[in-house]
C-alpha positions in Angstrom: -31.7 18.1 33.1 -35.2 16.7 33.3 -36.2 14.6 36.0 -38.6 11.9 35.6 -39.6 12.0 39.3 -40.3 15.6 39.0 -42.3 15.0 35.7 -44.3 12.3 37.4 -45.0 14.5 40.5 -46.3 17.3 38.2 -48.4 15.0 36.3 -50.0 13.6 39.4 -50.8 16.9 41.2 -51.1 19.4 38.3 -51.7 17.0 35.2 -55.2 18.5 35.2 -53.8 21.5 33.3 -50.9 19.8 31.7 -48.1 21.3 33.7 -45.9 18.5 33.3 -45.9 19.1 29.5 -44.3 22.3 29.8 -41.9 21.1 32.2 -41.0 18.7 29.4 -40.6 21.1 26.9 -43.8 20.1 25.0 -45.5 23.5 24.9 -48.0 22.5 22.2 -49.1 19.4 24.2 -49.5 21.3 27.3 -51.6 23.9 25.5 -54.1 21.3 24.0 -53.9 19.9 27.4 -54.8 23.1 29.0 -57.7 23.9 26.5 -59.1 20.6 27.3 -59.3 21.2 30.7 -60.8 24.5 30.0 -63.5 23.2 27.9 -64.2 20.4 30.6 -64.7 22.7 33.6 -67.5 24.3 31.0 -69.2 21.5 30.0 -69.2 20.3 33.5 -70.7 23.5 34.9 -73.4 23.8 32.2 -74.3 20.1 31.5 -73.5 18.8 35.0 -71.4 16.1 33.4 -68.3 15.2 35.1 -66.0 16.1 32.0 -63.4 17.2 34.0 -62.4 13.5 34.9 -61.0 13.3 31.3 -58.0 15.9 31.6 -57.2 14.3 35.4 -57.4 10.8 34.3 -54.7 11.9 31.3 -52.7 13.5 33.9 -52.8 10.3 36.2 -52.1 7.9 33.5 -48.8 10.2 32.5 -47.8 10.1 36.2 -47.8 6.4 36.4 -46.0 6.1 33.1 -43.3 8.7 34.2 -42.6 6.9 37.4 -42.5 3.3 36.1 -40.4 4.5 33.0 -36.7 3.4 33.2 -34.2 6.5 33.6 -32.6 5.5 30.3 -36.0 5.6 28.5 -36.6 9.0 30.1 -33.4 10.6 29.5 -33.2 9.0 25.6 -36.8 10.7 24.9 -36.7 14.0 27.1 -32.9 15.1 27.4 -31.7 14.5 23.8 -31.0 18.0 23.3 -29.5 18.6 26.8 -27.1 15.7 26.6 -26.0 17.2 23.1 -25.3 20.7 24.5 -23.4 19.3 27.2 -21.4 17.1 24.9 -20.7 20.2 22.5 -19.7 22.4 25.3 -17.3 19.8 27.1 -15.6 18.5 23.6 -15.2 21.0 20.9 -12.6 19.2 19.2 -14.7 16.5 17.4 -11.5 14.7 16.3 -9.9 14.0 19.5 -13.8 13.4 21.0 -16.0 11.9 18.5 -19.8 12.2 18.7 -21.6 9.2 20.5 -22.2 6.4 18.2 -19.5 8.1 15.8 -16.1 6.2 15.4 -12.9 8.3 15.2 -11.7 8.9 11.7 -8.1 7.8 11.3 -6.5 9.4 8.5 -3.8 6.8 7.0 -0.2 8.5 6.4 1.3 8.8 3.1 3.1 5.5 3.7 -0.2 3.6 4.1 -1.5 5.3 1.0 1.2 4.5 -1.5 1.9 1.3 -0.3 -1.9 0.0 -0.7 -1.9 1.4 -4.0 1.0 -0.3 -5.1 -0.4 -3.6 -3.8 -3.5 -2.9 -5.7 -1.6 -2.1 -8.7 0.6 -5.5 -8.4 -2.9 -7.3 -8.0 -4.0 -5.8 -10.9 -1.0 -6.5 -13.0 0.2 -3.0 -13.3 3.5 -3.7 -12.4 5.5 -0.9 -13.4 3.0 1.3 -11.5 3.2 -0.8 -8.6 7.2 -0.5 -8.7 6.8 3.3 -8.7 4.5 3.3 -5.6 6.8 1.2 -4.1 9.8 3.2 -4.6 7.8 5.8 -3.2 6.8 4.1 -0.1 10.5 3.0 0.2 11.7 6.6 0.5 9.3 7.3 3.1 10.6 4.4 5.0 14.0 3.0 3.8 14.5 0.0 6.3 11.0 -1.4 5.8 11.4 -5.3 5.2 8.0 -5.9 3.5 8.5 -3.0 1.1 11.7 -4.4 0.0 10.3 -7.7 -0.6 7.4 -6.1 -2.5 9.7 -4.6 -5.0 12.0 -7.6 -5.1 8.5 -9.3 -6.2 7.3 -6.7 -8.5 11.0 -6.4 -10.4 10.9 -10.3 -10.7 7.4 -10.1 -12.9 9.1 -7.3 -14.6 12.1 -9.9 -15.1 14.6 -7.1 -13.9 17.1 -9.8 -12.3 19.5 -7.1 -10.8 17.0 -4.9 -8.7 14.8 -8.0 -7.9 17.9 -9.5 -6.2 18.8 -6.6 -4.9 15.4 -5.6 -3.0 15.3 -9.2 -1.9 18.6 -8.9 -0.1 17.7 -5.8 1.8 14.4 -7.6 2.7 16.2 -10.4 4.4 19.1 -7.9 5.7 16.2 -5.9 7.4 14.5 -8.7 9.0 12.3 -10.7 6.3 12.3 -14.1 7.5 9.7 -15.8 5.6 12.0 -18.3 3.7 9.0 -20.3 2.1 7.6 -17.3 0.4 11.0 -16.9 -1.2 11.0 -20.2 -2.6 7.5 -20.9 -3.3 6.2 -17.5 -4.1 4.7 -17.2 -7.6 5.9 -13.6 -8.2 9.4 -14.9 -7.4 9.4 -17.6 -10.3 11.5 -15.7 -12.6 14.3 -15.0 -9.7 14.2 -18.5 -8.9 14.8 -19.5 -12.6 17.9 -17.5 -12.5 21.4 -19.4 -12.4 22.4 -17.1 -9.6 19.5 -17.8 -7.3 21.0 -21.2 -6.0 24.4 -19.3 -4.9 22.1 -16.4 -3.5 20.3 -18.7 -1.5 23.2 -20.6 -0.5 25.3 -17.4 0.6 22.4 -16.5 3.1 20.2 -14.9 0.4 23.2 -12.6 -0.5 24.7 -12.0 -4.0 28.3 -13.5 -3.8 30.7 -11.1 -4.0 32.9 -11.4 -6.9 36.7 -10.7 -7.1 38.6 -9.0 -10.0 40.8 -11.2 -12.0 44.4 -10.9 -12.5 45.2 -9.4 -16.1 47.3 -12.8 -17.3 44.1 -14.9 -16.1 41.8 -12.8 -18.0 43.8 -13.1 -20.8 43.9 -16.7 -20.6 40.1 -16.9 -20.5 39.9 -15.0 -23.6 42.1 -17.3 -25.4 40.3 -20.2 -24.2 37.0 -18.8 -25.4 38.4 -18.0 -28.6 39.7 -21.4 -29.3 36.9 -24.1 -30.0 37.2 -26.9 -27.6 37.4 -30.3 -29.0 34.1 -32.3 -29.2 34.7 -36.0 -28.0 33.2 -38.6 -30.4 29.6 -39.5 -29.9 29.3 -36.7 -27.6 26.2 -34.7 -27.2 26.2 -31.3 -29.0 26.1 -28.2 -26.5 22.5 -27.1 -25.8 21.6 -23.9 -27.9 20.6 -20.9 -26.2 16.9 -21.4 -27.5 17.0 -24.7 -25.9 18.0 -23.5 -22.5 15.2 -20.6 -22.5 12.7 -23.4 -23.3 13.9 -25.2 -20.1 13.8 -22.1 -18.0 10.3 -21.6 -19.3 9.3 -24.9 -18.1 10.9 -24.2 -14.8 8.7 -21.1 -14.6 5.6 -23.1 -15.2 6.8 -25.8 -12.5 7.2 -23.2 -9.9 3.9 -21.7 -10.8 2.1 -25.1 -10.2 1.0 -25.4 -13.6 3.4 -28.4 -14.4 4.1 -31.4 -11.9 7.5 -32.2 -11.5 7.2 -35.4 -13.4 5.8 -33.4 -16.2 8.4 -31.0 -16.1 10.9 -33.7 -16.6 8.9 -35.6 -19.3 8.9 -31.8 -21.3 12.8 -31.6 -20.6 13.6 -34.8 -21.8 11.4 -34.1 -25.1 13.3 -31.0 -25.6 16.9 -32.6 -25.1 16.0 -35.6 -27.4 14.9 -32.9 -30.1 18.1 -31.3 -29.8 20.1 -34.6 -29.9 18.1 -35.6 -33.1 
């Protein structure tokens, strides 16, 4: 490790010969300085001209510069190689001890990789690929509430009602508490349009457990379904499946913010009037 005070002293006392340059490891400059001093001596002796003052003056200027130079600047300029050797000797493991000015490289886990890939596929509307990625992430962390919620949103976009409800239920069970997302997020619009959603929400975001009916009750239900129910006079005809699908689609548009509540009511009334006509 070179010292700036030592370099200044050598420049002040022996600067005429460039000794301080050899001390600093600048051999080429030191040789040039020494050759300059040699020729200055010859010219002074033969021509009686004080040329020896030139190399002496250069040494004096260097000495002053070394004495006034901040230590940090001196070390940065003349001790760079020493610092690197010391650093390399003491910190061989570059993963644990990164080089100065270099950030430690953090390698993401397999879970983080597949999760990020799933999110990117979801944003690119590649919902089937996103579902595969989130399922893979779930196999690594089965109780991750955020992944269960992401799967619920993905299966909702794929209009897979059963899997969407299943993962949304498990997301809440494992700690997902952002209720406003469940009721407002665009990705869950399909799920909110399902008839079972209200019962799901009222049951604490769990699917109600339906008990098995007795055989007699099942037979009675089948008989009732087989017999046409009497239609009251002037009663409106029951809505067709197509009409219900159209109303559900209108509900999706309202949930996504494309239709206002007023526009939804107007469009729904038009469909019902068309059905009555």
